N, CA, C and O atoms as a GROMACS GRO file, in nm:
protein
  388
    1UNK      N    1   0.097  -0.148  -0.030
    1UNK     CA    2   0.000  -0.004   0.014
    1UNK      C    3   0.076   0.130  -0.012
    1UNK      O    4   0.197   0.107  -0.017
    2UNK      N    5   0.057   0.209  -0.023
    2UNK     CA    6   0.126   0.331  -0.046
    2UNK      C    7   0.118   0.407   0.031
    2UNK      O    8   0.137   0.517  -0.022
    3UNK      N    9   0.092   0.420   0.166
    3UNK     CA   10   0.046   0.477   0.276
    3UNK      C   11   0.137   0.504   0.358
    3UNK      O   12   0.191   0.608   0.396
    4UNK      N   13   0.151   0.340   0.392
    4UNK     CA   14   0.271   0.379   0.501
    4UNK      C   15   0.420   0.311   0.398
    4UNK      O   16   0.518   0.288   0.470
    5UNK      N   17   0.439   0.285   0.264
    5UNK     CA   18   0.582   0.319   0.166
    5UNK      C   19   0.587   0.500   0.224
    5UNK      O   20   0.674   0.551   0.296
    6UNK      N   21   0.469   0.565   0.167
    6UNK     CA   22   0.548   0.684   0.177
    6UNK      C   23   0.540   0.775   0.309
    6UNK      O   24   0.555   0.897   0.315
    7UNK      N   25   0.510   0.672   0.430
    7UNK     CA   26   0.524   0.704   0.588
    7UNK      C   27   0.688   0.715   0.626
    7UNK      O   28   0.760   0.809   0.663
    8UNK      N   29   0.721   0.527   0.592
    8UNK     CA   30   0.891   0.538   0.566
    8UNK      C   31   0.915   0.570   0.512
    8UNK      O   32   1.031   0.593   0.546
    9UNK      N   33   0.901   0.616   0.396
    9UNK     CA   34   1.036   0.700   0.290
    9UNK      C   35   1.044   0.841   0.361
    9UNK      O   36   1.151   0.901   0.349
   10UNK      N   37   0.966   0.888   0.416
   10UNK     CA   38   0.954   1.062   0.393
   10UNK      C   39   1.061   1.073   0.538
   10UNK      O   40   1.149   1.158   0.550
   11UNK      N   41   1.025   0.947   0.657
   11UNK     CA   42   1.103   0.924   0.768
   11UNK      C   43   1.270   0.926   0.743
   11UNK      O   44   1.370   0.981   0.789
   12UNK      N   45   1.240   0.840   0.653
   12UNK     CA   46   1.423   0.816   0.576
   12UNK      C   47   1.462   0.882   0.526
   12UNK      O   48   1.585   0.871   0.529
   13UNK      N   49   1.419   0.989   0.450
   13UNK     CA   50   1.466   1.069   0.392
   13UNK      C   51   1.488   1.244   0.457
   13UNK      O   52   1.591   1.310   0.445
   14UNK      N   53   1.344   1.295   0.533
   14UNK     CA   54   1.401   1.364   0.660
   14UNK      C   55   1.424   1.340   0.811
   14UNK      O   56   1.422   1.437   0.886
   15UNK      N   57   1.438   1.256   0.844
   15UNK     CA   58   1.421   1.133   0.975
   15UNK      C   59   1.373   1.234   1.096
   15UNK      O   60   1.416   1.285   1.200
   16UNK      N   61   1.237   1.229   1.003
   16UNK     CA   62   1.118   1.224   1.119
   16UNK      C   63   1.043   1.245   1.039
   16UNK      O   64   1.081   1.294   0.933
   17UNK      N   65   0.892   1.210   1.063
   17UNK     CA   66   0.778   1.121   1.018
   17UNK      C   67   0.695   1.240   0.960
   17UNK      O   68   0.719   1.342   1.024
   18UNK      N   69   0.595   1.263   0.844
   18UNK     CA   70   0.488   1.394   0.762
   18UNK      C   71   0.443   1.422   0.913
   18UNK      O   72   0.487   1.535   0.936
   19UNK      N   73   0.391   1.384   1.007
   19UNK     CA   74   0.312   1.438   1.123
   19UNK      C   75   0.438   1.536   1.169
   19UNK      O   76   0.511   1.448   1.215
   20UNK      N   77   0.493   1.627   1.183
   20UNK     CA   78   0.565   1.681   1.270
   20UNK      C   79   0.511   1.814   1.360
   20UNK      O   80   0.493   1.924   1.306
   21UNK      N   81   0.488   1.791   1.499
   21UNK     CA   82   0.432   1.897   1.587
   21UNK      C   83   0.532   1.889   1.660
   21UNK      O   84   0.614   1.799   1.648
   22UNK      N   85   0.540   1.992   1.758
   22UNK     CA   86   0.649   2.015   1.880
   22UNK      C   87   0.596   1.926   2.008
   22UNK      O   88   0.634   1.946   2.123
   23UNK      N   89   0.481   1.798   1.961
   23UNK     CA   90   0.467   1.734   2.085
   23UNK      C   91   0.513   1.591   2.024
   23UNK      O   92   0.428   1.547   1.947
   24UNK      N   93   0.609   1.520   2.036
   24UNK     CA   94   0.702   1.426   1.995
   24UNK      C   95   0.601   1.272   2.014
   24UNK      O   96   0.607   1.164   1.955
   25UNK      N   97   0.503   1.325   2.134
   25UNK     CA   98   0.424   1.192   2.193
   25UNK      C   99   0.307   1.165   2.098
   25UNK      O  100   0.256   1.054   2.092
   26UNK      N  101   0.258   1.285   2.014
   26UNK     CA  102   0.173   1.281   1.962
   26UNK      C  103   0.162   1.240   1.805
   26UNK      O  104   0.072   1.184   1.743
   27UNK      N  105   0.328   1.303   1.751
   27UNK     CA  106   0.416   1.237   1.625
   27UNK      C  107   0.434   1.115   1.627
   27UNK      O  108   0.450   1.073   1.512
   28UNK      N  109   0.439   1.025   1.712
   28UNK     CA  110   0.462   0.916   1.703
   28UNK      C  111   0.364   0.843   1.676
   28UNK      O  112   0.368   0.753   1.592
   29UNK      N  113   0.205   0.891   1.784
   29UNK     CA  114   0.118   0.816   1.792
   29UNK      C  115   0.013   0.780   1.618
   29UNK      O  116  -0.070   0.696   1.582
   30UNK      N  117   0.082   0.902   1.554
   30UNK     CA  118  -0.014   0.928   1.410
   30UNK      C  119   0.119   0.847   1.300
   30UNK      O  120   0.069   0.791   1.203
   31UNK      N  121   0.291   0.837   1.308
   31UNK     CA  122   0.342   0.824   1.227
   31UNK      C  123   0.373   0.674   1.284
   31UNK      O  124   0.415   0.616   1.184
   32UNK      N  125   0.376   0.560   1.418
   32UNK     CA  126   0.414   0.495   1.387
   32UNK      C  127   0.266   0.381   1.318
   32UNK      O  128   0.275   0.303   1.223
   33UNK      N  129   0.203   0.394   1.362
   33UNK     CA  130   0.049   0.292   1.314
   33UNK      C  131   0.032   0.348   1.120
   33UNK      O  132  -0.010   0.266   1.039
   34UNK      N  133   0.064   0.461   1.085
   34UNK     CA  134   0.038   0.448   0.927
   34UNK      C  135   0.171   0.424   0.865
   34UNK      O  136   0.176   0.446   0.744
   35UNK      N  137   0.304   0.376   0.937
   35UNK     CA  138   0.370   0.351   0.854
   35UNK      C  139   0.391   0.152   0.818
   35UNK      O  140   0.463   0.070   0.761
   36UNK      N  141   0.276   0.164   0.896
   36UNK     CA  142   0.221  -0.076   0.942
   36UNK      C  143   0.147  -0.015   0.834
   36UNK      O  144   0.068   0.077   0.812
   37UNK      N  145   0.230  -0.141   0.756
   37UNK     CA  146   0.163  -0.172   0.635
   37UNK      C  147   0.013  -0.285   0.699
   37UNK      O  148  -0.092  -0.246   0.646
   38UNK      N  149  -0.008  -0.398   0.790
   38UNK     CA  150  -0.141  -0.459   0.857
   38UNK      C  151  -0.207  -0.349   0.890
   38UNK      O  152  -0.328  -0.343   0.868
   39UNK      N  153  -0.123  -0.219   0.963
   39UNK     CA  154  -0.270  -0.138   0.981
   39UNK      C  155  -0.328  -0.092   0.930
   39UNK      O  156  -0.445  -0.093   0.967
   40UNK      N  157  -0.296  -0.017   0.811
   40UNK     CA  158  -0.363   0.063   0.680
   40UNK      C  159  -0.423  -0.019   0.634
   40UNK      O  160  -0.542   0.003   0.609
   41UNK      N  161  -0.355  -0.168   0.599
   41UNK     CA  162  -0.490  -0.246   0.586
   41UNK      C  163  -0.609  -0.300   0.627
   41UNK      O  164  -0.712  -0.338   0.570
   42UNK      N  165  -0.561  -0.293   0.765
   42UNK     CA  166  -0.712  -0.318   0.885
   42UNK      C  167  -0.829  -0.206   0.847
   42UNK      O  168  -0.947  -0.218   0.815
   43UNK      N  169  -0.725  -0.068   0.867
   43UNK     CA  170  -0.807   0.029   0.868
   43UNK      C  171  -0.959   0.036   0.757
   43UNK      O  172  -1.081   0.050   0.760
   44UNK      N  173  -0.812   0.008   0.641
   44UNK     CA  174  -0.935   0.041   0.468
   44UNK      C  175  -1.031  -0.079   0.510
   44UNK      O  176  -1.151  -0.051   0.514
   45UNK      N  177  -0.991  -0.214   0.543
   45UNK     CA  178  -1.054  -0.322   0.553
   45UNK      C  179  -1.224  -0.314   0.622
   45UNK      O  180  -1.334  -0.347   0.580
   46UNK      N  181  -1.172  -0.250   0.753
   46UNK     CA  182  -1.283  -0.208   0.823
   46UNK      C  183  -1.364  -0.120   0.776
   46UNK      O  184  -1.485  -0.147   0.776
   47UNK      N  185  -1.330  -0.029   0.739
   47UNK     CA  186  -1.408   0.084   0.628
   47UNK      C  187  -1.481   0.007   0.549
   47UNK      O  188  -1.593  -0.033   0.584
   48UNK      N  189  -1.430  -0.022   0.441
   48UNK     CA  190  -1.507  -0.128   0.316
   48UNK      C  191  -1.585  -0.191   0.384
   48UNK      O  192  -1.701  -0.166   0.352
   49UNK      N  193  -1.577  -0.267   0.470
   49UNK     CA  194  -1.649  -0.395   0.561
   49UNK      C  195  -1.805  -0.353   0.617
   49UNK      O  196  -1.890  -0.440   0.639
   50UNK      N  197  -1.830  -0.211   0.637
   50UNK     CA  198  -1.878  -0.177   0.737
   50UNK      C  199  -1.961  -0.040   0.652
   50UNK      O  200  -2.029   0.052   0.696
   51UNK      N  201  -1.933  -0.065   0.563
   51UNK     CA  202  -1.996   0.074   0.441
   51UNK      C  203  -2.066  -0.019   0.310
   51UNK      O  204  -2.188  -0.017   0.294
   52UNK      N  205  -1.989  -0.087   0.232
   52UNK     CA  206  -2.052  -0.136   0.125
   52UNK      C  207  -2.185  -0.239   0.116
   52UNK      O  208  -2.202  -0.348   0.171
   53UNK      N  209  -2.251  -0.181   0.050
   53UNK     CA  210  -2.335  -0.330   0.018
   53UNK      C  211  -2.427  -0.350   0.208
   53UNK      O  212  -2.498  -0.450   0.218
   54UNK      N  213  -2.419  -0.276   0.311
   54UNK     CA  214  -2.475  -0.292   0.444
   54UNK      C  215  -2.615  -0.354   0.451
   54UNK      O  216  -2.656  -0.423   0.544
   55UNK      N  217  -2.695  -0.316   0.324
   55UNK     CA  218  -2.811  -0.379   0.417
   55UNK      C  219  -2.884  -0.499   0.303
   55UNK      O  220  -2.997  -0.547   0.310
   56UNK      N  221  -2.778  -0.525   0.201
   56UNK     CA  222  -2.818  -0.692   0.155
   56UNK      C  223  -2.805  -0.788   0.293
   56UNK      O  224  -2.752  -0.779   0.404
   57UNK      N  225  -2.867  -0.862   0.237
   57UNK     CA  226  -2.935  -0.984   0.323
   57UNK      C  227  -2.821  -1.116   0.297
   57UNK      O  228  -2.793  -1.191   0.392
   58UNK      N  229  -2.771  -1.132   0.185
   58UNK     CA  230  -2.670  -1.258   0.162
   58UNK      C  231  -2.545  -1.193   0.231
   58UNK      O  232  -2.480  -1.291   0.269
   59UNK      N  233  -2.471  -1.071   0.270
   59UNK     CA  234  -2.351  -1.001   0.256
   59UNK      C  235  -2.415  -1.004   0.415
   59UNK      O  236  -2.320  -1.057   0.472
   60UNK      N  237  -2.510  -0.981   0.517
   60UNK     CA  238  -2.504  -0.971   0.617
   60UNK      C  239  -2.537  -1.108   0.672
   60UNK      O  240  -2.529  -1.115   0.794
   61UNK      N  241  -2.570  -1.210   0.613
   61UNK     CA  242  -2.580  -1.351   0.697
   61UNK      C  243  -2.408  -1.378   0.659
   61UNK      O  244  -2.353  -1.422   0.760
   62UNK      N  245  -2.316  -1.365   0.550
   62UNK     CA  246  -2.174  -1.435   0.558
   62UNK      C  247  -2.110  -1.327   0.632
   62UNK      O  248  -1.993  -1.367   0.634
   63UNK      N  249  -2.110  -1.218   0.692
   63UNK     CA  250  -2.066  -1.158   0.823
   63UNK      C  251  -2.098  -1.191   0.970
   63UNK      O  252  -2.036  -1.163   1.072
   64UNK      N  253  -2.213  -1.258   0.948
   64UNK     CA  254  -2.240  -1.302   1.103
   64UNK      C  255  -2.357  -1.212   1.168
   64UNK      O  256  -2.410  -1.238   1.277
   65UNK      N  257  -2.393  -1.090   1.076
   65UNK     CA  258  -2.482  -1.047   1.164
   65UNK      C  259  -2.620  -1.083   1.192
   65UNK      O  260  -2.683  -1.035   1.286
   66UNK      N  261  -2.663  -1.165   1.111
   66UNK     CA  262  -2.807  -1.227   1.144
   66UNK      C  263  -2.798  -1.330   1.311
   66UNK      O  264  -2.897  -1.358   1.379
   67UNK      N  265  -2.707  -1.355   1.332
   67UNK     CA  266  -2.677  -1.432   1.407
   67UNK      C  267  -2.672  -1.357   1.558
   67UNK      O  268  -2.691  -1.418   1.664
   68UNK      N  269  -2.635  -1.187   1.545
   68UNK     CA  270  -2.618  -1.130   1.656
   68UNK      C  271  -2.767  -1.012   1.666
   68UNK      O  272  -2.777  -0.919   1.747
   69UNK      N  273  -2.846  -1.042   1.582
   69UNK     CA  274  -2.951  -1.003   1.581
   69UNK      C  275  -3.043  -0.996   1.698
   69UNK      O  276  -3.093  -0.898   1.753
   70UNK      N  277  -3.054  -1.156   1.727
   70UNK     CA  278  -3.155  -1.145   1.904
   70UNK      C  279  -3.107  -1.124   2.017
   70UNK      O  280  -3.177  -1.142   2.117
   71UNK      N  281  -2.919  -1.061   2.030
   71UNK     CA  282  -2.847  -1.024   2.140
   71UNK      C  283  -2.824  -0.888   2.136
   71UNK      O  284  -2.742  -0.840   2.215
   72UNK      N  285  -2.916  -0.776   2.014
   72UNK     CA  286  -2.946  -0.633   2.025
   72UNK      C  287  -2.980  -0.585   2.113
   72UNK      O  288  -2.919  -0.489   2.161
   73UNK      N  289  -3.130  -0.651   2.184
   73UNK     CA  290  -3.145  -0.558   2.292
   73UNK      C  291  -3.117  -0.719   2.407
   73UNK      O  292  -3.086  -0.832   2.368
   74UNK      N  293  -3.142  -0.674   2.548
   74UNK     CA  294  -3.130  -0.732   2.678
   74UNK      C  295  -3.268  -0.886   2.684
   74UNK      O  296  -3.262  -1.003   2.721
   75UNK      N  297  -3.365  -0.807   2.631
   75UNK     CA  298  -3.437  -0.895   2.643
   75UNK      C  299  -3.495  -1.016   2.544
   75UNK      O  300  -3.592  -1.090   2.558
   76UNK      N  301  -3.372  -1.005   2.414
   76UNK     CA  302  -3.378  -1.032   2.310
   76UNK      C  303  -3.333  -1.218   2.318
   76UNK      O  304  -3.328  -1.289   2.219
   77UNK      N  305  -3.312  -1.253   2.427
   77UNK     CA  306  -3.218  -1.387   2.459
   77UNK      C  307  -3.266  -1.432   2.612
   77UNK      O  308  -3.241  -1.364   2.712
   78UNK      N  309  -3.322  -1.531   2.615
   78UNK     CA  310  -3.371  -1.568   2.760
   78UNK      C  311  -3.290  -1.611   2.850
   78UNK      O  312  -3.314  -1.657   2.962
   79UNK      N  313  -3.165  -1.588   2.780
   79UNK     CA  314  -3.025  -1.650   2.894
   79UNK      C  315  -2.932  -1.550   2.918
   79UNK      O  316  -2.833  -1.572   2.989
   80UNK      N  317  -2.961  -1.410   2.850
   80UNK     CA  318  -2.946  -1.305   2.938
   80UNK      C  319  -2.957  -1.250   3.076
   80UNK      O  320  -2.869  -1.192   3.141
   81UNK      N  321  -3.085  -1.279   3.111
   81UNK     CA  322  -3.102  -1.282   3.249
   81UNK      C  323  -2.996  -1.335   3.349
   81UNK      O  324  -2.923  -1.289   3.437
   82UNK      N  325  -3.022  -1.449   3.293
   82UNK     CA  326  -2.898  -1.579   3.356
   82UNK      C  327  -2.760  -1.522   3.337
   82UNK      O  328  -2.712  -1.501   3.449
   83UNK      N  329  -2.664  -1.482   3.224
   83UNK     CA  330  -2.566  -1.443   3.180
   83UNK      C  331  -2.484  -1.324   3.272
   83UNK      O  332  -2.368  -1.305   3.308
   84UNK      N  333  -2.629  -1.248   3.288
   84UNK     CA  334  -2.593  -1.078   3.341
   84UNK      C  335  -2.617  -1.078   3.449
   84UNK      O  336  -2.618  -0.965   3.500
   85UNK      N  337  -2.645  -1.189   3.533
   85UNK     CA  338  -2.668  -1.162   3.703
   85UNK      C  339  -2.594  -1.116   3.757
   85UNK      O  340  -2.494  -1.080   3.696
   86UNK      N  341  -2.600  -1.097   3.878
   86UNK     CA  342  -2.513  -1.025   3.972
   86UNK      C  343  -2.519  -1.142   4.079
   86UNK      O  344  -2.623  -1.192   4.123
   87UNK      N  345  -2.374  -1.183   4.116
   87UNK     CA  346  -2.346  -1.254   4.239
   87UNK      C  347  -2.448  -1.242   4.372
   87UNK      O  348  -2.498  -1.137   4.411
   88UNK      N  349  -2.470  -1.390   4.440
   88UNK     CA  350  -2.510  -1.328   4.600
   88UNK      C  351  -2.660  -1.251   4.580
   88UNK      O  352  -2.727  -1.203   4.672
   89UNK      N  353  -2.699  -1.252   4.429
   89UNK     CA  354  -2.855  -1.224   4.503
   89UNK      C  355  -2.874  -1.089   4.508
   89UNK      O  356  -2.965  -1.060   4.586
   90UNK      N  357  -2.810  -0.974   4.441
   90UNK     CA  358  -2.798  -0.871   4.434
   90UNK      C  359  -2.899  -0.818   4.300
   90UNK      O  360  -2.941  -0.703   4.303
   91UNK      N  361  -2.925  -0.886   4.215
   91UNK     CA  362  -3.000  -0.852   4.122
   91UNK      C  363  -3.128  -0.822   4.193
   91UNK      O  364  -3.209  -0.752   4.131
   92UNK      N  365  -3.152  -0.850   4.278
   92UNK     CA  366  -3.330  -0.732   4.367
   92UNK      C  367  -3.265  -0.630   4.423
   92UNK      O  368  -3.363  -0.580   4.477
   93UNK      N  369  -3.150  -0.537   4.461
   93UNK     CA  370  -3.111  -0.457   4.434
   93UNK      C  371  -3.076  -0.320   4.354
   93UNK      O  372  -3.107  -0.201   4.361
   94UNK      N  373  -2.970  -0.429   4.250
   94UNK     CA  374  -2.970  -0.382   4.159
   94UNK      C  375  -3.032  -0.414   4.038
   94UNK      O  376  -2.949  -0.451   3.956
   95UNK      N  377  -3.144  -0.415   3.998
   95UNK     CA  378  -3.186  -0.472   3.882
   95UNK      C  379  -3.166  -0.444   3.713
   95UNK      O  380  -3.168  -0.329   3.670
   96UNK      N  381  -3.146  -0.571   3.615
   96UNK     CA  382  -3.105  -0.550   3.492
   96UNK      C  383  -3.143  -0.431   3.419
   96UNK      O  384  -3.226  -0.372   3.489
   97UNK      N  385  -3.130  -0.389   3.350
   97UNK     CA  386  -3.183  -0.289   3.213
   97UNK      C  387  -3.343  -0.363   3.164
   97UNK      O  388  -3.407  -0.316   3.070
   0.00000   0.00000   0.00000
């Protein structure tokens, strides 16, 4: 990908990254991740995965979204009450939403 290549070549030539402010911690926080090919590829994949064909039912099924639909609300599954209950019968003082 060209973004990490740009960041790496810029750093090799100038001695510092494209983001160059007076706060070195901020420079490192931006320059280091964008110099990494896996990070940039993950960001692009995440963006495309969540924007393209979002409403298509076959893509929702392929991504496993149909499985999560029943867990979108607390009352969607009967096991929620048991799973999220507090220990020592504290649910009567702090009820679930």
